C-alpha positions in Angstrom: -46.1 -37.0 -7.1 -45.8 -39.8 -4.5 -46.6 -38.7 -1.0 -43.4 -40.4 0.2 -41.2 -39.1 -2.6 -37.6 -38.3 -1.8 -38.0 -34.7 -2.9 -40.6 -34.1 -0.2 -39.0 -36.1 2.7 -35.2 -36.2 2.1 -34.5 -37.0 5.8 -36.3 -40.4 6.1 -37.1 -43.6 4.4 -40.7 -44.7 3.8 -40.9 -46.8 6.9 -39.7 -43.9 9.1 -42.2 -41.5 7.5 -45.1 -43.9 8.1 -44.1 -44.3 11.8 -43.8 -40.5 12.2 -47.3 -40.1 10.7 -48.8 -42.8 12.9 -47.4 -41.6 16.3 -49.9 -38.6 16.6 -52.7 -41.0 15.7 -51.6 -43.4 18.4 -51.4 -40.5 20.9 -55.0 -39.5 20.1 -56.2 -43.1 20.4 -54.4 -43.5 23.8 -55.9 -40.2 25.0 -59.4 -41.3 24.0 -59.1 -44.8 25.6 -57.1 -43.7 28.7 -60.0 -44.0 31.2 -61.2 -47.3 29.9 -60.5 -50.4 32.0 -58.5 -52.1 29.2 -55.8 -49.5 29.6 -55.2 -50.4 33.3 -52.3 -52.8 32.6 -50.5 -50.1 30.5 -51.1 -47.5 33.3 -49.7 -49.9 35.9 -46.6 -50.6 33.7 -46.1 -46.8 33.4 -46.4 -46.3 37.1 -44.0 -49.2 37.7 -41.4 -47.8 35.4 -41.8 -44.3 36.9 -41.3 -45.6 40.5 -38.6 -48.0 39.4 -36.7 -45.1 37.9 -36.8 -43.3 41.3 -35.5 -46.5 42.9 -32.6 -46.8 40.4 -31.7 -43.2 41.0 -31.7 -43.8 44.7 -29.4 -46.8 44.4 -27.1 -45.0 42.0 -26.7 -42.0 44.4 -25.9 -44.2 47.4 -29.3 -44.3 49.0 -31.5 -47.2 50.2 -35.0 -47.9 48.9 -37.3 -48.6 51.8 -40.5 -49.2 50.0 -41.9 -49.1 46.5 -45.6 -49.2 46.0 -47.9 -49.2 43.0 -51.6 -48.7 43.6 -54.5 -50.1 41.7 -55.3 -46.5 40.6 -52.0 -46.4 38.7 -50.4 -44.2 41.3 -47.3 -45.0 43.3 -44.7 -44.0 45.8 -41.1 -44.8 46.4 -39.8 -44.3 49.9 -36.0 -44.0 50.2 -33.4 -43.0 52.7 -30.2 -41.2 51.6 -29.1 -40.5 48.1 -29.1 -37.2 46.3 -32.6 -35.7 46.3 -32.3 -33.4 43.3 -31.3 -36.4 41.2 -33.9 -38.8 42.7 -36.9 -36.5 42.4 -36.9 -35.9 38.6 -35.8 -39.5 37.9 -39.3 -40.8 37.6 -40.2 -38.7 34.6 -36.8 -38.8 33.0 -36.6 -42.5 33.6 -40.0 -43.1 32.1 -38.9 -41.3 29.0 -35.7 -43.3 28.9 -37.6 -46.6 29.3 -39.8 -45.6 26.4 -36.9 -44.7 24.2 -35.2 -48.0 25.0 -38.5 -49.8 24.1 -38.6 -48.1 20.7 -34.9 -48.8 20.0 -35.3 -52.4 21.1 -38.3 -52.9 18.8 -36.0 -52.7 15.7 -34.2 -56.0 16.4 -35.8 -59.3 17.5 -32.9 -60.2 19.8 -33.0 -56.7 21.4 -36.8 -57.0 21.8 -36.4 -60.4 23.5 -33.6 -59.1 25.8 -35.5 -56.0 26.8 -38.8 -57.9 27.4 -36.9 -60.5 29.4 -35.3 -57.9 31.6 -38.6 -56.1 32.1 -40.5 -59.3 33.0 -37.7 -60.3 35.4 -37.8 -56.9 37.1 -41.6 -57.2 37.5 -41.3 -60.7 39.0 -38.7 -59.5 41.4 -40.9 -56.6 42.5 -43.9 -58.9 43.0 -41.8 -61.5 44.9 -40.3 -58.8 47.2 -43.7 -57.1 47.7 -45.4 -60.4 48.4 -42.7 -61.4 50.9 -43.0 -58.0 52.7 -46.8 -58.5 52.9 -46.4 -61.9 54.6 -43.9 -60.4 57.0 -46.4 -57.8 58.2 -49.1 -60.2 59.1 
């Protein structure tokens, strides 16, 4: 009997089954390499998406984002004024999950992948520009 036979897995096609099997392996590999220096860009992207989700929730609930900071240690802070706190606080984790879901969905289609990657790069460029401008204003 084929490991991917329709009798065994009636819910999914072969490609979906392979992806479902590979996800736990990816999780173990990421866990194993997490403290290695080569993971720093991924950690910084994760921190950025987490803090950016707080900022989006602040804007959507009528608040103002005063400052958003991502540190080299992949930590961060978003300082805001106003907005609805009980929506803003969990937005970092919920937003990170939503961003991940959108990345997985966008990976199916080339145009969607390009659109998502473009929007992501644009948001990073805007963050860097705004952050750099604020640093020059301080000194």
